[in-house]
N, C-alpha and C positions, 0 to 999 in steps of 0.2 A: 537862654541859650541852652540848654537841658532836652526841651524839647525840641529843640530846632540836631541839636546833639543825636534823640532817641527817632525823630524822625527821616533823618540821614538814615541812619543804621537801619531801621525798618528797610526804608526804600533799597538801597544796597544787597539788604540782605534778597530783599522781593526777587530783585532783578540776578543772582545768582543766581536761586534757586526756580526760576523762568527760563535762563541758558544751560542749568542741570535737569532740568524736564524738558527741553530741549533736546542734548546731547544725546538723557536717555530712549528719546525716542526712536535719533538714528539707530540707536543702537538696538533697539527691537525690529527696527524692519530691518535691519542686516540682519537681527534672528529670525526673524520667519522668512525670509526668503531663503531663510540658510537651511528653516526647519522643510519649507516648502520643497528645497530638494533631497533630502536627508527623505521624505515623507514618500516623495515618487521613485526617489534608485529603491528606498524599500518593499513599494509597491509593486513596479516593476522586477527585484528579484523576489517575492512571493508571486506571483504573477510565468517566471518563469521557474520555481521549481515547481509549483502546481502542476505545471504541464509537464516536468519528467516526471512526475511521480504518475500523473493519468497512464505518459505510455511508458514507462513502468511495467505499470495495474498492468493496464491490456495487454503485452506482450505477455504478464503471464499469465492472464485469461486466455490466450490464445493457445497457450501452451498444454492450459492445465484445463480446460472445455477441446482441445485439437481431436475430430473426430470424433465427438459426442453430439451435434449438435439435435436439438429435441425434433421431433417432427416436422415444423416449419423450417425448419432450416436454421432457425434462430440460435443466440448466443444467451446469455447467463442477461437480465434486464435488472439494471440499476434500483436496490430498495433502502428504504428511511423507515418501512414500517412492518418490520417482522414479529412475529408473536413472540410474549414474555416469556411462553416457553424455553422457545428459541434462544430468546437473550439472554434467560437462566442458564440455562446448559450455556450458550457457548461461555459465559464469564466461566460458571466453575469449570471446565473444560482448560481452558488459555486465561487465568487472568492476570498473566504477564504479558497478553498481546497488543499490539501499537499498533498506528493508524488504521484503525479499523473500517474497511466498508464493504455495505451490504447486500447484496441478491437473492432472483430468486432466478432458476435457472431447476426447468423439467416436477414441476412443480415441492421442490426442496430451495432451502433456502441458504447461503451461499454464504462465507464471510470468510474474508479475504481480509487476511493480517500480514504484520512483523510478528516472527517469530526466529528473533533471537538473531543466527547469522542468514533466516532462511525468510524469505515470506511462502506461506500457506493458504491456502484453502480447504472451512473445511465444511463438510455439506449435511443440513440437519433438516430430519422429518420436522411438519408442524408440530409435531406435538414433544419437539425438543431432542429427540431418537438421533443420536450423530449416526450417520450412514458413514461418513469417512474421512479422512484430512486428504487430503494430497500437496506435496510438497515437488516443485523440479528440483534434480539433483543432477548432478552428474556423472561423466562412466566412472570416475573416479572415485566417486562412492557408493560405487555402485556395489555391494559382495562379491568377494574372486568369480566364487562357487554357481551366481547365478551367471556373469558374464561365458565363463566355460560353458554351461548350458549351452545358450545361446548360439556362441562364435560352433559349436559340437553341433548342433543341429543344423544351422545358414552358416557358413564362415564369411557370405557375404555379409552380412545384417550390418549397417552402418552406423545402428547404435544414435540418433540424430538428435530422441531429444526423450529424460527416461523421465519418470513421476512418479515416486514412491507414495502408496497409498496406504493408510492406518485405516484398518477396519477394527471399531472397537470389539472387545473380547472374542481375534481369532491372534493368536500369536505369530504369526508369518504375517509378515510382513507382504506388499504385492506387489511388483513392482513392474507399470508400461513402457513399453519401449515404443518408439514411434522408429518403421524402417523404409524406403522405400522400396517397392517390388516392381517392376513396369512399368516406372516411373508413378504409381499412383504409393500416394501416400499410405501403410499397412499397419495394426496396433495388433502388439500381443501383450501377455500380459503375463509375468514369474511369478512363482513362492518364491521366497528366500531361500529353498530349499532347490530352488533353478529347475522348478516343475511349470512347467505352461499350466496354464489356471485361463477360466473361464470366467468374467467379471462383467459384469451390468451395467455399462458408460463409466 
């Protein structure tokens, strides 16, 4: 009788384990389909985010390099193999840079990066020497004396795109101003004193 009781208990216990296993499998199947949906949703959101970032970066590059195309009419070419001296100099100059992407333009290496509230582009020669850093700004962020000087020399200036250019070892920032003259884009450079200056690309 004990043997029968033990066998019966063992049999019932086995049935319960099998039943529980099947219900867990059904749950796992549901979890799996939920995970697939979540993965597809995350993948879609990631692609959307990457597309937005690329669009934003393309707009940034278009503003930064407008009017400066190389002799072949080309803009920056994406690159991942910048020289060690360039990478080290960039890390030293901008240790908190975010979302960095590199390109090569007119023989220089350019780092497009998040810089606090702004997106900037730092330009380096192959030896690691920084040429300049360019940041699109609004008209309201320009020094008033620069705005006054611009409108004094040309009252019809539109001030479409303004790029602030910081050059190492030069105290006065340079402001590149885009204006439309005779239906064509023209670019002028002013220092922070409001003086018209020359600047090479």
